[in-house]
C-alpha positions in Angstrom: -1.8 7.0 -9.2 0.0 6.9 -5.9 -1.9 5.0 -3.1 -1.2 5.2 0.6 -1.6 2.0 2.5 -1.7 2.3 6.3 -2.0 0.1 9.4 0.1 -2.6 7.7 1.4 -5.5 9.9 5.1 -4.8 10.6 6.0 -8.1 8.8 4.6 -6.8 5.4 7.2 -6.7 2.6 7.2 -4.8 -0.6 6.6 -8.1 -2.4 3.4 -8.5 -0.3 2.2 -5.1 -1.4 2.9 -5.9 -5.0 1.0 -9.2 -4.7 -2.0 -7.5 -3.0 -2.4 -4.8 -5.6 -1.3 -6.8 -8.7 -4.9 -7.9 -9.4 -5.7 -4.3 -10.1 -3.1 -3.9 -12.9 0.5 -3.1 -13.3 2.2 -2.1 -10.1 4.8 0.5 -11.1 6.3 0.6 -7.6 5.6 -0.6 -4.1 7.4 0.6 -1.0 7.1 -0.2 2.7 8.4 2.8 4.7 11.0 1.9 7.3 12.5 3.7 10.3 15.7 5.4 9.3 17.6 4.3 12.5 16.2 0.8 13.2 15.3 -0.3 9.7 12.0 -1.7 11.0 8.7 -1.1 9.1 6.7 1.9 10.3 3.5 0.2 9.4 2.6 2.0 6.2 3.6 2.2 2.6 2.9 3.4 -0.9 1.8 1.6 -4.1 1.8 3.2 -7.5 -0.6 1.8 -10.1 -0.4 2.6 -13.8 -4.1 2.8 -14.5 -6.0 5.5 -12.4 -9.4 3.8 -12.9 -8.1 0.5 -11.6 -6.4 2.3 -8.7 -9.8 3.7 -7.7 -11.1 0.1 -7.7 -8.2 -1.0 -5.5 -8.9 1.8 -3.0 -12.6 1.0 -2.9 -12.1 -2.8 -2.6 -9.1 -2.9 -0.2 -9.8 -0.1 2.3 -10.7 -1.9 5.5 -9.6 -5.3 4.2 -7.9 -7.6 6.6 -4.2 -8.2 6.0 -2.2 -10.2 8.5 -4.8 -9.7 11.2 -5.1 -6.0 10.7 -7.6 -3.9 8.8 -5.6 -1.8 6.4 -6.4 1.8 5.4 -6.1 2.5 1.7 -6.6 5.9 0.0 -5.1 8.2 -2.6 -1.8 9.5 -1.4 -1.6 13.2 -0.8 1.5 15.1 -1.9 4.0 16.1 0.8 3.9 19.7 1.9 
């Protein structure tokens, strides 16, 4: 399952996302989205977990959790249109 993670501190790295979600199972991928021109974080990212049931646990447990002084938004990623 692909999970959207928003309101991330701009200092968050892909390794930080992996660490945060690793207790919920195997992290297939973790990406922090960056600005194409500046290379700076845009404050959100995506995490893909292998087990859907554990991904639901991660969404429930981590939505609103504090990371680096900010309350993150965690939900199931919607496909691009």
